[in-house]
N, CA, C and O atoms as a Maestro MAE file, in Angstrom:
{
 s_m_m2io_version
 :::
 2.0.0
}

f_m_ct {
 s_m_title
 :::
 protein
 m_atom[280] {
  # First column is atom index #
  i_m_mmod_type
  r_m_x_coord
  r_m_y_coord
  r_m_z_coord
  i_m_residue_number
  s_m_chain_name
  s_m_pdb_residue_name
  s_m_pdb_atom_name
  i_m_atomic_number
  :::
  1 25 0.843 -1.036 -0.342 1 A "MET " " N  " 7
  2 3 0.101 0.317 0.154 1 A "MET " " CA " 6
  3 2 1.096 1.196 -0.175 1 A "MET " " C  " 6
  4 15 1.050 1.855 -1.214 1 A "MET " " O  " 8
  5 25 1.881 1.257 0.518 2 A "GLN " " N  " 7
  6 3 2.908 2.508 0.592 2 A "GLN " " CA " 6
  7 2 3.114 3.082 -0.589 2 A "GLN " " C  " 6
  8 15 2.997 4.263 -0.914 2 A "GLN " " O  " 8
  9 25 3.572 1.733 -1.478 3 A "GLU " " N  " 7
  10 3 4.253 2.300 -2.699 3 A "GLU " " CA " 6
  11 2 2.707 3.254 -3.644 3 A "GLU " " C  " 6
  12 15 2.692 4.362 -4.181 3 A "GLU " " O  " 8
  13 25 1.860 2.450 -3.523 4 A "ALA " " N  " 7
  14 3 1.013 2.857 -4.429 4 A "ALA " " CA " 6
  15 2 0.382 4.523 -3.851 4 A "ALA " " C  " 6
  16 15 -0.007 5.457 -4.552 4 A "ALA " " O  " 8
  17 25 0.464 4.438 -2.431 5 A "PHE " " N  " 7
  18 3 -0.097 6.044 -1.589 5 A "PHE " " CA " 6
  19 2 1.325 7.035 -2.373 5 A "PHE " " C  " 6
  20 15 1.183 8.038 -3.072 5 A "PHE " " O  " 8
  21 25 2.368 6.507 -2.062 6 A "SER " " N  " 7
  22 3 3.218 7.307 -2.657 6 A "SER " " CA " 6
  23 2 2.899 8.172 -3.839 6 A "SER " " C  " 6
  24 15 2.759 9.394 -3.877 6 A "SER " " O  " 8
  25 25 2.807 7.222 -4.859 7 A "GLU " " N  " 7
  26 3 2.486 7.330 -6.283 7 A "GLU " " CA " 6
  27 2 1.641 8.267 -6.580 7 A "GLU " " C  " 6
  28 15 1.874 9.200 -7.349 7 A "GLU " " O  " 8
  29 25 0.337 8.012 -5.826 8 A "VAL " " N  " 7
  30 3 -0.739 8.978 -6.073 8 A "VAL " " CA " 6
  31 2 -0.815 10.489 -5.085 8 A "VAL " " C  " 6
  32 15 -1.727 11.296 -5.263 8 A "VAL " " O  " 8
  33 25 0.509 10.755 -3.826 9 A "VAL " " N  " 7
  34 3 0.462 11.601 -3.152 9 A "VAL " " CA " 6
  35 2 1.381 12.423 -4.422 9 A "VAL " " C  " 6
  36 15 1.123 13.589 -4.720 9 A "VAL " " O  " 8
  37 25 2.288 11.764 -4.987 10 A "ASN " " N  " 7
  38 3 3.292 12.412 -5.873 10 A "ASN " " CA " 6
  39 2 2.533 13.362 -7.236 10 A "ASN " " C  " 6
  40 15 2.732 14.535 -7.549 10 A "ASN " " O  " 8
  41 25 1.509 12.214 -7.929 11 A "TYR " " N  " 7
  42 3 0.835 12.248 -9.096 11 A "TYR " " CA " 6
  43 2 0.304 13.950 -8.607 11 A "TYR " " C  " 6
  44 15 0.518 14.997 -9.217 11 A "TYR " " O  " 8
  45 25 -0.271 13.791 -7.601 12 A "GLY " " N  " 7
  46 3 -1.398 15.113 -7.012 12 A "GLY " " CA " 6
  47 2 -0.469 16.439 -6.838 12 A "GLY " " C  " 6
  48 15 -0.904 17.570 -6.623 12 A "GLY " " O  " 8
  49 25 0.924 16.066 -6.976 13 A "PHE " " N  " 7
  50 3 1.862 17.610 -6.033 13 A "PHE " " CA " 6
  51 2 2.290 17.858 -7.627 13 A "PHE " " C  " 6
  52 15 1.994 18.900 -8.211 13 A "PHE " " O  " 8
  53 25 3.024 16.767 -8.255 14 A "LYS " " N  " 7
  54 3 3.885 17.323 -9.413 14 A "LYS " " CA " 6
  55 2 3.141 17.322 -10.768 14 A "LYS " " C  " 6
  56 15 3.421 18.092 -11.688 14 A "LYS " " O  " 8
  57 25 2.118 16.342 -10.808 15 A "VAL " " N  " 7
  58 3 1.364 16.183 -11.964 15 A "VAL " " CA " 6
  59 2 0.023 17.386 -11.851 15 A "VAL " " C  " 6
  60 15 -0.488 18.122 -12.694 15 A "VAL " " O  " 8
  61 25 -0.153 17.234 -10.845 16 A "MET " " N  " 7
  62 3 -1.857 18.358 -10.538 16 A "MET " " CA " 6
  63 2 -1.382 19.460 -9.882 16 A "MET " " C  " 6
  64 15 -2.261 20.267 -9.578 16 A "MET " " O  " 8
  65 25 -0.134 19.776 -9.534 17 A "LYS " " N  " 7
  66 3 0.159 20.922 -9.034 17 A "LYS " " CA " 6
  67 2 -0.964 21.384 -7.786 17 A "LYS " " C  " 6
  68 15 -1.627 22.409 -7.624 17 A "LYS " " O  " 8
  69 25 -0.842 20.190 -7.048 18 A "LEU " " N  " 7
  70 3 -2.073 20.454 -5.942 18 A "LEU " " CA " 6
  71 2 -1.363 21.566 -5.106 18 A "LEU " " C  " 6
  72 15 -0.221 21.791 -5.509 18 A "LEU " " O  " 8
  73 25 -1.711 22.215 -4.181 19 A "HIS " " N  " 7
  74 3 -1.272 22.652 -2.982 19 A "HIS " " CA " 6
  75 2 -1.407 21.662 -1.310 19 A "HIS " " C  " 6
  76 15 -0.692 21.378 -0.349 19 A "HIS " " O  " 8
  77 25 -2.463 21.489 -1.680 20 A "SER " " N  " 7
  78 3 -2.438 20.262 -0.158 20 A "SER " " CA " 6
  79 2 -3.843 19.562 -0.866 20 A "SER " " C  " 6
  80 15 -4.743 19.900 -1.634 20 A "SER " " O  " 8
  81 25 -3.330 18.127 0.071 21 A "ILE " " N  " 7
  82 3 -4.233 16.936 -0.065 21 A "ILE " " CA " 6
  83 2 -4.833 16.506 0.838 21 A "ILE " " C  " 6
  84 15 -4.005 16.496 1.749 21 A "ILE " " O  " 8
  85 25 -5.961 16.043 1.301 22 A "GLU " " N  " 7
  86 3 -6.885 15.684 2.419 22 A "GLU " " CA " 6
  87 2 -7.286 14.454 2.752 22 A "GLU " " C  " 6
  88 15 -7.131 13.658 1.827 22 A "GLU " " O  " 8
  89 25 -7.690 14.053 3.614 23 A "ALA " " N  " 7
  90 3 -7.844 12.401 3.842 23 A "ALA " " CA " 6
  91 2 -8.914 12.661 4.890 23 A "ALA " " C  " 6
  92 15 -8.644 13.220 5.953 23 A "ALA " " O  " 8
  93 25 -10.272 12.196 4.531 24 A "ASN " " N  " 7
  94 3 -11.366 11.941 5.619 24 A "ASN " " CA " 6
  95 2 -11.638 10.648 5.958 24 A "ASN " " C  " 6
  96 15 -12.393 9.875 5.368 24 A "ASN " " O  " 8
  97 25 -10.873 10.415 7.110 25 A "VAL " " N  " 7
  98 3 -10.738 8.627 7.762 25 A "VAL " " CA " 6
  99 2 -11.725 8.723 9.146 25 A "VAL " " C  " 6
  100 15 -12.056 9.541 10.005 25 A "VAL " " O  " 8
  101 25 -11.991 7.126 8.702 26 A "ASN " " N  " 7
  102 3 -13.010 7.177 9.653 26 A "ASN " " CA " 6
  103 2 -11.915 6.728 11.167 26 A "ASN " " C  " 6
  104 15 -11.153 5.804 10.884 26 A "ASN " " O  " 8
  105 25 -11.752 7.291 12.771 27 A "PRO " " N  " 7
  106 3 -10.861 6.725 13.532 27 A "PRO " " CA " 6
  107 2 -10.728 5.321 13.624 27 A "PRO " " C  " 6
  108 15 -9.675 4.684 13.577 27 A "PRO " " O  " 8
  109 25 -11.629 4.981 13.729 28 A "ALA " " N  " 7
  110 3 -11.087 2.948 13.946 28 A "ALA " " CA " 6
  111 2 -10.319 2.286 12.859 28 A "ALA " " C  " 6
  112 15 -9.816 1.164 12.923 28 A "ALA " " O  " 8
  113 25 -10.287 3.111 11.851 29 A "ASN " " N  " 7
  114 3 -9.468 2.469 10.912 29 A "ASN " " CA " 6
  115 2 -8.096 3.138 11.021 29 A "ASN " " C  " 6
  116 15 -7.801 4.183 10.441 29 A "ASN " " O  " 8
  117 25 -7.313 2.459 11.794 30 A "GLU " " N  " 7
  118 3 -6.228 2.257 12.665 30 A "GLU " " CA " 6
  119 2 -4.450 2.328 11.514 30 A "GLU " " C  " 6
  120 15 -3.268 2.647 11.638 30 A "GLU " " O  " 8
  121 25 -5.701 1.623 10.178 31 A "ALA " " N  " 7
  122 3 -4.304 0.759 9.604 31 A "ALA " " CA " 6
  123 2 -3.858 2.232 8.377 31 A "ALA " " C  " 6
  124 15 -2.783 2.610 7.910 31 A "ALA " " O  " 8
  125 25 -5.153 2.675 8.234 32 A "SER " " N  " 7
  126 3 -5.098 4.288 7.412 32 A "SER " " CA " 6
  127 2 -4.640 5.355 8.042 32 A "SER " " C  " 6
  128 15 -4.042 6.295 7.518 32 A "SER " " O  " 8
  129 25 -4.897 5.231 9.113 33 A "ILE " " N  " 7
  130 3 -4.306 6.686 10.158 33 A "ILE " " CA " 6
  131 2 -2.907 6.089 10.364 33 A "ILE " " C  " 6
  132 15 -2.148 7.056 10.437 33 A "ILE " " O  " 8
  133 25 -2.105 4.778 10.510 34 A "LYS " " N  " 7
  134 3 -0.842 4.354 10.106 34 A "LYS " " CA " 6
  135 2 -0.145 4.924 9.580 34 A "LYS " " C  " 6
  136 15 0.763 5.621 10.031 34 A "LYS " " O  " 8
  137 25 -0.533 4.674 8.197 35 A "LEU " " N  " 7
  138 3 -0.384 5.458 6.585 35 A "LEU " " CA " 6
  139 2 -0.523 6.705 6.606 35 A "LEU " " C  " 6
  140 15 0.443 7.465 6.677 35 A "LEU " " O  " 8
  141 25 -1.466 7.010 6.561 36 A "LEU " " N  " 7
  142 3 -1.036 8.691 6.732 36 A "LEU " " CA " 6
  143 2 0.111 9.122 7.391 36 A "LEU " " C  " 6
  144 15 1.195 9.477 6.927 36 A "LEU " " O  " 8
  145 25 -0.353 9.026 8.749 37 A "GLU " " N  " 7
  146 3 0.626 9.653 9.738 37 A "GLU " " CA " 6
  147 2 2.669 9.795 9.305 37 A "GLU " " C  " 6
  148 15 3.428 10.762 9.245 37 A "GLU " " O  " 8
  149 25 2.939 7.748 9.022 38 A "LYS " " N  " 7
  150 3 3.993 7.576 8.529 38 A "LYS " " CA " 6
  151 2 4.458 8.712 7.005 38 A "LYS " " C  " 6
  152 15 5.564 9.252 7.012 38 A "LYS " " O  " 8
  153 25 3.691 8.892 6.073 39 A "ASN " " N  " 7
  154 3 3.525 9.774 5.293 39 A "ASN " " CA " 6
  155 2 3.281 11.455 6.015 39 A "ASN " " C  " 6
  156 15 2.876 12.434 5.388 39 A "ASN " " O  " 8
  157 25 3.568 11.424 7.134 40 A "ASN " " N  " 7
  158 3 3.386 13.026 7.203 40 A "ASN " " CA " 6
  159 2 2.233 13.967 7.093 40 A "ASN " " C  " 6
  160 15 2.274 15.185 6.920 40 A "ASN " " O  " 8
  161 25 0.905 12.966 7.261 41 A "PHE " " N  " 7
  162 3 -0.022 13.795 7.174 41 A "PHE " " CA " 6
  163 2 -0.326 14.426 8.234 41 A "PHE " " C  " 6
  164 15 0.504 14.076 9.073 41 A "PHE " " O  " 8
  165 25 -1.034 15.152 8.681 42 A "ILE " " N  " 7
  166 3 -1.290 15.893 9.888 42 A "ILE " " CA " 6
  167 2 -2.900 16.012 10.460 42 A "ILE " " C  " 6
  168 15 -3.816 16.570 9.856 42 A "ILE " " O  " 8
  169 25 -2.964 15.536 11.394 43 A "ARG " " N  " 7
  170 3 -4.394 15.489 11.933 43 A "ARG " " CA " 6
  171 2 -5.072 16.821 12.067 43 A "ARG " " C  " 6
  172 15 -4.473 17.426 12.956 43 A "ARG " " O  " 8
  173 25 -6.212 17.673 11.509 44 A "GLU " " N  " 7
  174 3 -6.656 18.771 11.477 44 A "GLU " " CA " 6
  175 2 -7.514 19.232 12.156 44 A "GLU " " C  " 6
  176 15 -7.540 20.253 12.843 44 A "GLU " " O  " 8
  177 25 -8.511 18.181 11.893 45 A "ALA " " N  " 7
  178 3 -10.045 17.812 12.795 45 A "ALA " " CA " 6
  179 2 -10.329 16.705 13.136 45 A "ALA " " C  " 6
  180 15 -9.995 15.634 12.629 45 A "ALA " " O  " 8
  181 25 -11.202 16.996 14.351 46 A "TYR " " N  " 7
  182 3 -11.868 15.381 14.361 46 A "TYR " " CA " 6
  183 2 -13.629 15.977 14.584 46 A "TYR " " C  " 6
  184 15 -14.125 16.849 15.297 46 A "TYR " " O  " 8
  185 25 -14.103 15.153 13.735 47 A "TYR " " N  " 7
  186 3 -15.886 15.424 13.863 47 A "TYR " " CA " 6
  187 2 -16.513 14.389 14.169 47 A "TYR " " C  " 6
  188 15 -16.456 13.292 13.614 47 A "TYR " " O  " 8
  189 25 -17.332 14.808 15.356 48 A "GLU " " N  " 7
  190 3 -18.626 13.649 16.151 48 A "GLU " " CA " 6
  191 2 -19.283 13.876 15.365 48 A "GLU " " C  " 6
  192 15 -19.471 14.932 14.760 48 A "GLU " " O  " 8
  193 25 -19.848 12.627 15.241 49 A "GLU " " N  " 7
  194 3 -20.826 11.869 14.584 49 A "GLU " " CA " 6
  195 2 -21.776 12.838 13.266 49 A "GLU " " C  " 6
  196 15 -22.911 13.309 13.199 49 A "GLU " " O  " 8
  197 25 -20.707 12.792 12.459 50 A "ASN " " N  " 7
  198 3 -20.692 14.201 11.396 50 A "ASN " " CA " 6
  199 2 -21.458 13.110 10.483 50 A "ASN " " C  " 6
  200 15 -22.377 13.706 9.921 50 A "ASN " " O  " 8
  201 25 -21.445 12.011 10.186 51 A "TYR " " N  " 7
  202 3 -21.894 11.342 9.150 51 A "TYR " " CA " 6
  203 2 -22.934 9.784 9.438 51 A "TYR " " C  " 6
  204 15 -22.745 9.051 10.409 51 A "TYR " " O  " 8
  205 25 -23.611 9.625 8.765 52 A "TYR " " N  " 7
  206 3 -24.543 8.692 8.556 52 A "TYR " " CA " 6
  207 2 -24.139 7.220 7.969 52 A "TYR " " C  " 6
  208 15 -23.734 7.340 6.813 52 A "TYR " " O  " 8
  209 25 -24.133 6.304 8.279 53 A "TYR " " N  " 7
  210 3 -23.980 5.077 7.592 53 A "TYR " " CA " 6
  211 2 -24.863 3.901 8.522 53 A "TYR " " C  " 6
  212 15 -25.391 3.997 9.629 53 A "TYR " " O  " 8
  213 25 -24.765 2.707 7.504 54 A "ASN " " N  " 7
  214 3 -25.087 1.430 8.058 54 A "ASN " " CA " 6
  215 2 -26.013 1.516 9.493 54 A "ASN " " C  " 6
  216 15 -25.775 0.600 10.281 54 A "ASN " " O  " 8
  217 25 -27.015 2.484 9.910 55 A "GLY " " N  " 7
  218 3 -28.209 2.726 10.863 55 A "GLY " " CA " 6
  219 2 -27.325 3.478 12.050 55 A "GLY " " C  " 6
  220 15 -28.055 3.781 12.994 55 A "GLY " " O  " 8
  221 25 -25.534 3.966 12.294 56 A "LYS " " N  " 7
  222 3 -25.899 4.689 12.858 56 A "LYS " " CA " 6
  223 2 -24.728 6.163 12.746 56 A "LYS " " C  " 6
  224 15 -24.216 6.265 11.632 56 A "LYS " " O  " 8
  225 25 -24.585 6.526 13.093 57 A "PHE " " N  " 7
  226 3 -23.814 8.485 13.361 57 A "PHE " " CA " 6
  227 2 -22.292 7.947 13.336 57 A "PHE " " C  " 6
  228 15 -22.155 7.147 14.262 57 A "PHE " " O  " 8
  229 25 -21.491 8.056 12.839 58 A "LEU " " N  " 7
  230 3 -19.914 8.299 12.715 58 A "LEU " " CA " 6
  231 2 -19.195 9.106 12.450 58 A "LEU " " C  " 6
  232 15 -19.514 9.935 11.597 58 A "LEU " " O  " 8
  233 25 -17.266 9.186 13.448 59 A "ASP " " N  " 7
  234 3 -16.976 9.906 13.770 59 A "ASP " " CA " 6
  235 2 -15.923 10.363 12.270 59 A "ASP " " C  " 6
  236 15 -15.788 9.545 11.360 59 A "ASP " " O  " 8
  237 25 -15.403 11.441 12.230 60 A "THR " " N  " 7
  238 3 -14.463 11.242 11.103 60 A "THR " " CA " 6
  239 2 -13.199 12.382 11.369 60 A "THR " " C  " 6
  240 15 -13.204 13.508 11.866 60 A "THR " " O  " 8
  241 25 -12.056 11.475 10.756 61 A "ALA " " N  " 7
  242 3 -11.023 12.344 10.976 61 A "ALA " " CA " 6
  243 2 -10.201 12.974 9.804 61 A "ALA " " C  " 6
  244 15 -9.670 12.330 8.899 61 A "ALA " " O  " 8
  245 25 -10.175 14.449 9.971 62 A "ILE " " N  " 7
  246 3 -9.303 15.116 8.626 62 A "ILE " " CA " 6
  247 2 -7.789 14.787 8.975 62 A "ILE " " C  " 6
  248 15 -7.279 14.765 10.095 62 A "ILE " " O  " 8
  249 25 -7.185 14.534 7.731 63 A "TYR " " N  " 7
  250 3 -5.889 14.410 8.156 63 A "TYR " " CA " 6
  251 2 -5.052 15.436 6.458 63 A "TYR " " C  " 6
  252 15 -5.282 14.955 5.348 63 A "TYR " " O  " 8
  253 25 -4.537 16.209 6.526 64 A "SER " " N  " 7
  254 3 -3.720 17.257 5.386 64 A "SER " " CA " 6
  255 2 -2.322 16.937 5.163 64 A "SER " " C  " 6
  256 15 -1.608 16.144 5.776 64 A "SER " " O  " 8
  257 25 -2.092 17.586 4.318 65 A "LEU " " N  " 7
  258 3 -0.443 17.759 3.493 65 A "LEU " " CA " 6
  259 2 -0.815 18.505 2.743 65 A "LEU " " C  " 6
  260 15 -1.684 18.500 1.872 65 A "LEU " " O  " 8
  261 25 0.095 19.392 3.211 66 A "LEU " " N  " 7
  262 3 0.796 20.499 1.975 66 A "LEU " " CA " 6
  263 2 1.989 20.382 0.974 66 A "LEU " " C  " 6
  264 15 2.957 19.713 1.334 66 A "LEU " " O  " 8
  265 25 1.998 20.912 -0.122 67 A "THR " " N  " 7
  266 3 3.297 20.286 -0.825 67 A "THR " " CA " 6
  267 2 4.765 21.440 0.195 67 A "THR " " C  " 6
  268 15 4.730 22.508 0.806 67 A "THR " " O  " 8
  269 25 5.631 20.629 -0.070 68 A "THR " " N  " 7
  270 3 7.037 21.322 0.031 68 A "THR " " CA " 6
  271 2 7.625 22.392 -1.158 68 A "THR " " C  " 6
  272 15 8.686 23.016 -1.154 68 A "THR " " O  " 8
  273 25 6.628 22.374 -2.093 69 A "GLU " " N  " 7
  274 3 7.425 23.242 -3.062 69 A "GLU " " CA " 6
  275 2 6.626 24.404 -3.231 69 A "GLU " " C  " 6
  276 15 5.403 24.479 -3.112 69 A "GLU " " O  " 8
  277 25 7.361 25.223 -3.494 70 A "GLN " " N  " 7
  278 3 6.469 27.023 -3.787 70 A "GLN " " CA " 6
  279 2 6.361 27.156 -4.748 70 A "GLN " " C  " 6
  280 15 5.839 28.185 -5.175 70 A "GLN " " O  " 8
  :::
 }
 m_bond[279] {
  # First column is bond index #
  i_m_from
  i_m_to
  i_m_order
  :::
  1 1 2 1
  2 2 3 1
  3 3 4 2
  4 3 5 1
  5 5 6 1
  6 6 7 1
  7 7 8 2
  8 7 9 1
  9 9 10 1
  10 10 11 1
  11 11 12 2
  12 11 13 1
  13 13 14 1
  14 14 15 1
  15 15 16 2
  16 15 17 1
  17 17 18 1
  18 18 19 1
  19 19 20 2
  20 19 21 1
  21 21 22 1
  22 22 23 1
  23 23 24 2
  24 23 25 1
  25 25 26 1
  26 26 27 1
  27 27 28 2
  28 27 29 1
  29 29 30 1
  30 30 31 1
  31 31 32 2
  32 31 33 1
  33 33 34 1
  34 34 35 1
  35 35 36 2
  36 35 37 1
  37 37 38 1
  38 38 39 1
  39 39 40 2
  40 39 41 1
  41 41 42 1
  42 42 43 1
  43 43 44 2
  44 43 45 1
  45 45 46 1
  46 46 47 1
  47 47 48 2
  48 47 49 1
  49 49 50 1
  50 50 51 1
  51 51 52 2
  52 51 53 1
  53 53 54 1
  54 54 55 1
  55 55 56 2
  56 55 57 1
  57 57 58 1
  58 58 59 1
  59 59 60 2
  60 59 61 1
  61 61 62 1
  62 62 63 1
  63 63 64 2
  64 63 65 1
  65 65 66 1
  66 66 67 1
  67 67 68 2
  68 67 69 1
  69 69 70 1
  70 70 71 1
  71 71 72 2
  72 71 73 1
  73 73 74 1
  74 74 75 1
  75 75 76 2
  76 75 77 1
  77 77 78 1
  78 78 79 1
  79 79 80 2
  80 79 81 1
  81 81 82 1
  82 82 83 1
  83 83 84 2
  84 83 85 1
  85 85 86 1
  86 86 87 1
  87 87 88 2
  88 87 89 1
  89 89 90 1
  90 90 91 1
  91 91 92 2
  92 91 93 1
  93 93 94 1
  94 94 95 1
  95 95 96 2
  96 95 97 1
  97 97 98 1
  98 98 99 1
  99 99 100 2
  100 99 101 1
  101 101 102 1
  102 102 103 1
  103 103 104 2
  104 103 105 1
  105 105 106 1
  106 106 107 1
  107 107 108 2
  108 107 109 1
  109 109 110 1
  110 110 111 1
  111 111 112 2
  112 111 113 1
  113 113 114 1
  114 114 115 1
  115 115 116 2
  116 115 117 1
  117 117 118 1
  118 118 119 1
  119 119 120 2
  120 119 121 1
  121 121 122 1
  122 122 123 1
  123 123 124 2
  124 123 125 1
  125 125 126 1
  126 126 127 1
  127 127 128 2
  128 127 129 1
  129 129 130 1
  130 130 131 1
  131 131 132 2
  132 131 133 1
  133 133 134 1
  134 134 135 1
  135 135 136 2
  136 135 137 1
  137 137 138 1
  138 138 139 1
  139 139 140 2
  140 139 141 1
  141 141 142 1
  142 142 143 1
  143 143 144 2
  144 143 145 1
  145 145 146 1
  146 146 147 1
  147 147 148 2
  148 147 149 1
  149 149 150 1
  150 150 151 1
  151 151 152 2
  152 151 153 1
  153 153 154 1
  154 154 155 1
  155 155 156 2
  156 155 157 1
  157 157 158 1
  158 158 159 1
  159 159 160 2
  160 159 161 1
  161 161 162 1
  162 162 163 1
  163 163 164 2
  164 163 165 1
  165 165 166 1
  166 166 167 1
  167 167 168 2
  168 167 169 1
  169 169 170 1
  170 170 171 1
  171 171 172 2
  172 171 173 1
  173 173 174 1
  174 174 175 1
  175 175 176 2
  176 175 177 1
  177 177 178 1
  178 178 179 1
  179 179 180 2
  180 179 181 1
  181 181 182 1
  182 182 183 1
  183 183 184 2
  184 183 185 1
  185 185 186 1
  186 186 187 1
  187 187 188 2
  188 187 189 1
  189 189 190 1
  190 190 191 1
  191 191 192 2
  192 191 193 1
  193 193 194 1
  194 194 195 1
  195 195 196 2
  196 195 197 1
  197 197 198 1
  198 198 199 1
  199 199 200 2
  200 199 201 1
  201 201 202 1
  202 202 203 1
  203 203 204 2
  204 203 205 1
  205 205 206 1
  206 206 207 1
  207 207 208 2
  208 207 209 1
  209 209 210 1
  210 210 211 1
  211 211 212 2
  212 211 213 1
  213 213 214 1
  214 214 215 1
  215 215 216 2
  216 215 217 1
  217 217 218 1
  218 218 219 1
  219 219 220 2
  220 219 221 1
  221 221 222 1
  222 222 223 1
  223 223 224 2
  224 223 225 1
  225 225 226 1
  226 226 227 1
  227 227 228 2
  228 227 229 1
  229 229 230 1
  230 230 231 1
  231 231 232 2
  232 231 233 1
  233 233 234 1
  234 234 235 1
  235 235 236 2
  236 235 237 1
  237 237 238 1
  238 238 239 1
  239 239 240 2
  240 239 241 1
  241 241 242 1
  242 242 243 1
  243 243 244 2
  244 243 245 1
  245 245 246 1
  246 246 247 1
  247 247 248 2
  248 247 249 1
  249 249 250 1
  250 250 251 1
  251 251 252 2
  252 251 253 1
  253 253 254 1
  254 254 255 1
  255 255 256 2
  256 255 257 1
  257 257 258 1
  258 258 259 1
  259 259 260 2
  260 259 261 1
  261 261 262 1
  262 262 263 1
  263 263 264 2
  264 263 265 1
  265 265 266 1
  266 266 267 1
  267 267 268 2
  268 267 269 1
  269 269 270 1
  270 270 271 1
  271 271 272 2
  272 271 273 1
  273 273 274 1
  274 274 275 1
  275 275 276 2
  276 275 277 1
  277 277 278 1
  278 278 279 1
  279 279 280 2
  :::
 }
}
């Protein structure tokens, strides 16, 4: 997963010229959070019960990464 993730981030910054990339994650998804943090994504926000799925309200953690190029 690391290799694919790195390619997507690289494409976003180098080819699409994005300034930042944002990830919305279920806080219970520890594997995704670990991958984001390993790649220098920073948790920017935490929303409690902000979306409804499968009969219940769930939380969301928001992570982002800013480009290092100006």
